[in-house]
C-alpha positions as CSV (number, residue, x, y, z in Angstrom):
1,X,0.0,0.2,-0.1
2,X,1.2,3.6,-0.7
3,X,2.6,5.5,2.1
4,X,0.7,9.2,3.1
5,X,3.4,11.0,1.8
6,X,3.3,9.2,-1.3
7,X,0.0,10.3,-1.8
8,X,0.8,13.7,-1.1
9,X,3.5,13.9,-3.2
10,X,1.9,12.8,-6.4
11,X,-1.2,15.3,-5.1
12,X,1.5,17.7,-5.5
13,X,2.6,16.6,-8.8
14,X,-0.7,16.8,-10.4
15,X,-1.0,20.3,-9.4
16,X,2.1,21.1,-10.8
17,X,1.9,20.1,-14.0
18,X,3.0,22.6,-16.5
19,X,1.8,20.4,-19.8
20,X,-1.9,21.9,-18.5
21,X,-1.0,25.5,-20.3
22,X,-4.0,27.2,-18.7
23,X,-4.5,31.3,-18.3
24,X,-3.7,31.7,-14.3
25,X,-5.2,35.2,-14.4
26,X,-8.3,36.6,-16.6
27,X,-6.5,40.2,-16.3
28,X,-3.7,42.3,-15.1
29,X,-6.0,43.1,-12.0
30,X,-6.7,39.6,-10.9
31,X,-2.7,38.8,-11.2
32,X,-1.9,42.3,-9.1
33,X,-4.7,41.2,-6.5
34,X,-3.4,37.9,-6.6
35,X,0.1,39.2,-5.9
36,X,-1.0,41.1,-3.3
37,X,-2.6,38.4,-1.4
38,X,0.3,36.2,-1.5
39,X,2.2,38.9,0.2
40,X,-0.6,38.9,3.0
41,X,-0.5,35.1,3.3
42,X,3.5,35.3,4.1
43,X,3.5,38.4,6.4
44,X,0.3,36.6,8.4
45,X,2.0,32.8,8.8
46,X,5.5,35.2,9.5
47,X,3.4,37.0,12.1
48,X,2.3,33.8,14.0
49,X,5.6,32.6,14.6
50,X,5.5,28.7,14.2
51,X,8.0,27.0,14.7
52,X,7.6,24.3,12.2
53,X,7.9,27.1,9.8
54,X,11.1,28.1,10.2
55,X,12.8,24.8,11.0
56,X,15.3,23.1,9.6
57,X,15.2,25.8,7.2
58,X,13.1,29.2,6.8
59,X,10.0,28.1,4.7
60,X,8.0,30.6,4.1
61,X,11.6,32.8,2.7
62,X,11.7,30.1,0.7
63,X,8.3,30.5,-1.0
64,X,8.7,33.9,-1.1
65,X,12.0,34.4,-2.9
66,X,11.2,31.4,-5.6
67,X,8.2,34.2,-6.6
68,X,10.7,36.8,-6.7
69,X,13.1,34.5,-8.4
70,X,10.9,34.0,-11.7
71,X,12.3,35.4,-14.2
72,X,9.3,35.6,-16.3
73,X,5.0,36.0,-15.8
74,X,4.5,32.9,-17.3
75,X,6.4,31.3,-14.4
76,X,5.3,33.2,-11.5
77,X,1.6,33.1,-12.5
78,X,2.2,29.1,-12.6
79,X,3.8,29.5,-9.0
80,X,1.3,31.3,-7.7
81,X,-1.7,29.0,-9.0
82,X,0.7,25.9,-7.6
83,X,1.4,27.9,-3.9
84,X,-2.6,29.1,-3.4
85,X,-3.7,25.5,-5.0
86,X,-1.1,23.7,-2.4
87,X,-2.4,26.0,0.7
88,X,-6.1,25.7,-0.1
89,X,-6.6,29.5,-0.4
90,X,-8.8,31.2,-3.1
91,X,-6.6,33.8,-5.0
92,X,-9.8,36.0,-5.6
93,X,-9.8,36.4,-1.7
94,X,-10.1,39.7,0.1
95,X,-7.0,41.1,1.3
96,X,-8.3,41.5,5.1
97,X,-8.7,37.8,4.6
98,X,-7.3,36.5,8.0
99,X,-6.0,33.1,7.9
100,X,-5.8,30.2,9.7
101,X,-2.2,30.1,9.6
102,X,-2.3,27.3,12.6
103,X,-4.4,25.1,10.4
104,X,-2.5,25.6,7.2
105,X,1.0,25.4,8.6
106,X,1.2,21.6,7.6
107,X,0.4,22.5,3.9
108,X,3.5,25.1,3.9
109,X,5.3,22.2,5.5
110,X,4.4,19.7,2.5
111,X,4.9,22.4,-0.2
112,X,8.3,23.2,0.9
113,X,9.3,19.6,1.7
114,X,8.3,18.7,-1.7
115,X,10.4,21.4,-3.4
116,X,13.4,19.7,-1.2
117,X,12.7,16.6,-1.8
118,X,12.2,16.8,-5.7
119,X,14.4,19.3,-6.7
120,X,16.8,21.3,-4.5
121,X,18.3,18.3,-2.8
122,X,18.8,16.4,-6.2
123,X,20.4,19.2,-7.7
124,X,22.8,19.6,-4.6
125,X,23.3,15.9,-4.8
126,X,24.2,16.4,-8.4
127,X,26.9,19.2,-7.8
128,X,30.4,18.4,-9.6
129,X,29.1,15.5,-10.6
130,X,30.4,16.7,-14.9
131,X,33.1,13.3,-15.3
132,X,36.1,15.1,-16.8
133,X,37.4,12.9,-19.8
134,X,40.8,14.1,-21.5
135,X,39.3,16.8,-24.2
136,X,38.3,15.4,-27.7
137,X,41.5,15.5,-30.5
138,X,40.1,18.2,-32.8
139,X,39.6,15.6,-35.3
140,X,36.8,13.1,-34.2
141,X,35.0,10.7,-36.4
142,X,31.4,12.0,-37.3
143,X,28.9,10.3,-34.8
144,X,25.7,11.1,-35.0
145,X,23.9,13.2,-31.8
146,X,21.4,10.7,-31.3
147,X,23.6,8.0,-31.3
148,X,25.6,9.3,-28.4
149,X,23.5,9.6,-25.2
150,X,23.6,12.8,-23.0
151,X,26.5,12.7,-20.3
152,X,28.3,10.2,-22.0
153,X,32.2,10.2,-22.1
154,X,32.4,11.1,-25.6
155,X,30.4,13.9,-25.3
156,X,31.7,15.4,-22.0
157,X,35.0,15.1,-23.9
158,X,34.0,17.1,-26.8
159,X,32.1,19.2,-24.6
160,X,35.4,20.0,-22.5
161,X,37.0,20.7,-25.5
162,X,35.0,23.0,-27.0
163,X,35.1,24.8,-23.5
164,X,38.1,25.6,-23.7
165,X,38.8,26.3,-26.8
166,X,36.0,29.0,-26.7
167,X,37.3,30.2,-23.3
168,X,40.6,30.4,-24.4
169,X,42.1,27.4,-22.3
170,X,41.0,30.1,-19.3
171,X,38.8,30.0,-15.9
172,X,36.1,32.4,-16.8
173,X,36.2,33.3,-13.1
174,X,39.9,33.7,-12.2
175,X,41.8,33.7,-15.9
176,X,44.0,31.0,-14.9
177,X,45.5,29.3,-17.7
178,X,44.8,25.3,-17.9
179,X,48.0,23.5,-16.6
180,X,47.8,20.2,-18.7
181,X,47.6,22.7,-22.1
182,X,50.4,24.7,-20.6
183,X,52.3,22.0,-20.5
184,X,51.9,20.1,-23.9
185,X,52.9,23.7,-25.1
186,X,56.0,23.9,-23.5
187,X,57.1,20.5,-24.3
188,X,56.8,21.5,-28.2
189,X,57.2,25.3,-27.9
190,X,59.5,25.6,-24.8
191,X,59.9,29.0,-23.4
192,X,58.8,30.3,-26.3
193,X,54.9,28.5,-26.0
194,X,52.4,31.4,-25.8
195,X,48.7,31.6,-24.7
196,X,45.6,31.8,-27.1
197,X,45.9,35.4,-27.6
198,X,49.6,34.8,-28.6
199,X,51.3,36.1,-25.1
200,X,54.5,34.6,-24.1
201,X,53.8,32.4,-21.1
202,X,55.5,33.8,-17.6
203,X,57.1,30.5,-16.8
204,X,58.0,31.8,-13.2
205,X,54.6,32.4,-12.0
206,X,53.6,29.4,-9.9
207,X,50.2,31.2,-10.2
208,X,49.5,31.5,-13.7
209,X,48.5,27.6,-14.1
210,X,45.5,25.5,-12.3
211,X,43.8,22.3,-13.7
212,X,41.0,23.3,-15.9
213,X,37.4,21.4,-15.5
214,X,34.3,21.9,-17.9
215,X,31.2,22.6,-15.4
216,X,27.4,22.2,-16.5
217,X,25.2,25.2,-15.5
218,X,22.2,22.7,-15.1
219,X,23.2,19.1,-14.3
220,X,23.2,16.6,-16.9
221,X,21.6,14.5,-14.3
222,X,18.0,16.4,-14.8
223,X,17.9,15.2,-18.4
224,X,19.1,11.4,-17.5
225,X,15.5,9.9,-18.3
226,X,16.7,6.3,-18.7
227,X,15.8,4.0,-16.6
228,X,12.8,3.1,-14.3
229,X,9.8,4.5,-14.0
230,X,10.6,6.2,-10.9
231,X,13.3,7.5,-12.3
232,X,11.8,8.8,-15.3
233,X,8.8,10.2,-12.9
234,X,11.4,12.0,-10.8
235,X,12.8,13.9,-13.7
236,X,9.2,14.9,-14.8
237,X,8.8,16.6,-11.4
238,X,12.3,18.5,-10.7
239,X,11.3,20.0,-14.6
240,X,8.5,20.9,-13.6
241,X,10.2,22.7,-10.8
242,X,12.3,24.2,-12.9
243,X,9.8,26.0,-14.9
244,X,8.5,28.0,-11.9
245,X,12.4,30.1,-12.2
246,X,11.4,30.2,-16.3
247,X,9.3,28.1,-18.2
248,X,10.4,26.5,-21.1
249,X,13.7,26.7,-20.4
250,X,13.9,22.9,-20.2
251,X,13.9,23.1,-23.8
252,X,17.4,24.6,-23.8
253,X,19.1,21.9,-22.3
254,X,16.4,18.9,-24.0
255,X,18.4,15.2,-24.8
256,X,22.1,15.8,-25.8
257,X,21.6,20.2,-25.5
258,X,22.6,19.1,-21.9
259,X,26.1,18.7,-23.1
260,X,26.4,21.9,-25.3
261,X,28.9,24.8,-24.4
262,X,25.3,26.8,-23.9
263,X,25.5,25.1,-20.8
264,X,28.9,24.7,-19.8
265,X,31.8,26.8,-18.2
266,X,35.7,26.5,-17.8
267,X,36.4,26.5,-14.3
268,X,39.3,25.4,-11.6
269,X,38.2,22.7,-9.9
270,X,37.7,24.8,-6.6
271,X,35.2,27.5,-8.8
272,X,34.0,24.0,-10.3
273,X,32.7,23.0,-6.2
274,X,31.3,26.3,-5.9
275,X,29.3,27.2,-8.8
276,X,28.2,23.5,-8.5
277,X,27.2,23.7,-5.3
278,X,24.9,26.8,-5.9
279,X,27.0,29.2,-4.1
280,X,28.8,30.9,-6.7
281,X,26.3,32.3,-9.7
282,X,27.0,35.0,-12.6
283,X,24.4,37.5,-12.7
284,X,24.1,39.6,-16.5
285,X,25.6,43.2,-16.1
286,X,25.3,45.5,-18.7
287,X,26.9,44.8,-22.2
288,X,26.2,41.3,-23.6
289,X,28.4,38.1,-22.4
290,X,29.1,40.5,-19.2
291,X,28.5,39.4,-15.7
292,X,29.2,40.1,-12.3
293,X,30.4,36.8,-10.8
294,X,29.5,36.6,-7.1
295,X,29.4,33.7,-4.0
296,X,27.4,33.5,-1.3
297,X,30.5,32.2,0.5
298,X,32.8,34.1,2.9
299,X,35.3,35.8,1.0
300,X,37.7,34.0,3.2
301,X,35.9,30.7,1.7
302,X,35.0,31.8,-1.9
303,X,37.2,31.3,-4.9
304,X,36.1,34.5,-6.5
305,X,38.4,37.5,-6.0
306,X,35.3,39.9,-5.1
307,X,33.8,42.4,-6.5
308,X,34.3,40.5,-10.4
309,X,32.9,41.3,-13.7
310,X,34.0,39.5,-16.7
311,X,33.1,39.9,-20.2
312,X,33.3,36.2,-21.4
313,X,35.4,35.4,-24.6
314,X,33.5,34.5,-27.6
315,X,34.1,32.1,-30.7
316,X,32.9,32.4,-33.9
317,X,32.3,28.9,-34.3
318,X,30.9,27.7,-30.3
319,X,28.8,29.3,-28.7
320,X,28.6,31.0,-25.2
321,X,27.0,30.1,-22.1
322,X,23.1,30.8,-22.8
323,X,22.1,33.7,-20.3
324,X,18.7,32.1,-19.8
325,X,20.4,29.2,-18.0
326,X,23.1,31.5,-15.8
327,X,20.0,33.1,-14.8
328,X,18.2,30.2,-13.6
329,X,21.1,29.1,-11.8
330,X,21.4,32.2,-10.0
331,X,17.9,32.4,-9.1
332,X,18.4,28.7,-7.7
333,X,21.2,29.7,-5.2
334,X,19.6,32.8,-4.2
335,X,16.6,31.1,-3.1
336,X,19.2,28.3,-1.7
337,X,20.6,30.9,0.7
338,X,18.0,33.2,1.6
339,X,16.1,30.0,2.9
340,X,19.1,28.2,4.3
341,X,17.6,25.5,2.3
342,X,21.4,25.2,0.8
343,X,22.6,24.9,4.5
344,X,20.1,22.0,5.1
345,X,20.9,20.1,1.8
346,X,24.5,20.1,2.3
347,X,23.9,18.9,6.2
348,X,21.6,16.2,4.8
349,X,24.4,15.3,1.9
350,X,26.8,15.5,4.7
351,X,25.3,12.4,6.5
352,X,27.1,10.3,3.1
353,X,30.2,10.8,4.7
354,X,29.5,9.8,8.4
355,X,29.3,6.8,9.4
356,X,26.3,7.7,12.1
357,X,23.1,8.6,10.6
358,X,21.1,9.2,13.7
359,X,20.6,13.0,14.8
360,X,20.9,13.7,18.7
361,X,17.3,13.9,18.7
362,X,16.5,10.9,17.2
363,X,15.6,11.9,13.5
364,X,17.3,10.5,10.6
365,X,18.2,11.7,7.1
366,X,18.5,7.8,5.9
367,X,15.0,7.7,4.1
368,X,15.5,11.1,2.1
369,X,19.2,9.6,0.9
370,X,17.8,6.2,0.3
371,X,14.8,8.0,-2.0
372,X,17.6,9.9,-3.8
373,X,19.3,6.9,-4.7
374,X,16.3,5.0,-5.7
375,X,15.0,7.9,-8.2
376,X,18.7,7.9,-10.0
377,X,19.6,11.4,-8.1
378,X,23.3,10.0,-6.2
379,X,25.2,6.9,-6.8
380,X,26.1,6.2,-3.3
381,X,29.1,8.0,-3.4
382,X,29.5,11.8,-1.9
383,X,30.8,14.0,-4.3
């Protein structure tokens, strides 16, 4: 028999089905009223100071931040419909309506737990999972894209090669040059070896070179639809939640597009870990391909020399990182930080490194970790 939790999860998945493209609001006035009501409802929940809404992360702040971080009107409309349907409040209710917060607090917990278990925790579990095969040679036999699975070593090898060429073999954040490529050029050309701009390397600078990696902006596991019906359903749930940030953005990473340069950056290992964990983010700043790169880490722990603004290199033949994908990544990072859900997810995933999975209060995250593995998000090995 299915558990009550399974029934609640299934009912939320039905509400969140974004394949249903119905008009949410009949007018701008109705939309403005719903947004105002949303703010009033959240204020009432906060004023009630219900403990379960502030632990183990700030649940009301998560609800608020997702709406604020939605990148287009269609996404925010769908999110408001999802929220009000879940908590059982009519979006046309008067703004002066008093909400029974005590009776509805369980709905908020159910709503935010669903988001954690079906989206935020899987994304954190997939952090820094991009394999790092040797870059493909400049000439490789032509293989039809449909014959190469997303995330395969062949595709990622090609992706790494293309990103290194596009980004001039430099980290997009630190501008460190790839150590492997520098060693190859030194072997071939000696002390006169130059970088991609024709500048002779400073071989006396011990900090000029680092091993570089290719980092997916959105993890390739999102589009890994192979496997059991449970894995397929888990991916659909995650992609539906992704649509709350930017409707249809998943079309940019469908199939083999997940492994295209539009969804990848060249980074040092330290930057890859920070970016993949949704602590570092890129925020559009002015001209095309110009970004403010920031981190929610303390400066002492961050690989980002803040403040930092970079204009990304451009290649005539290799696509730049897609602005929409970077914007979604930044939105997710903001939600995780502002709600403290990122720290909560990190705490759960740290259990993979501990021999004891039982907390001091007797609770355990073992069931959550089993669900991650069952749904194909985590292979049982910590990053």
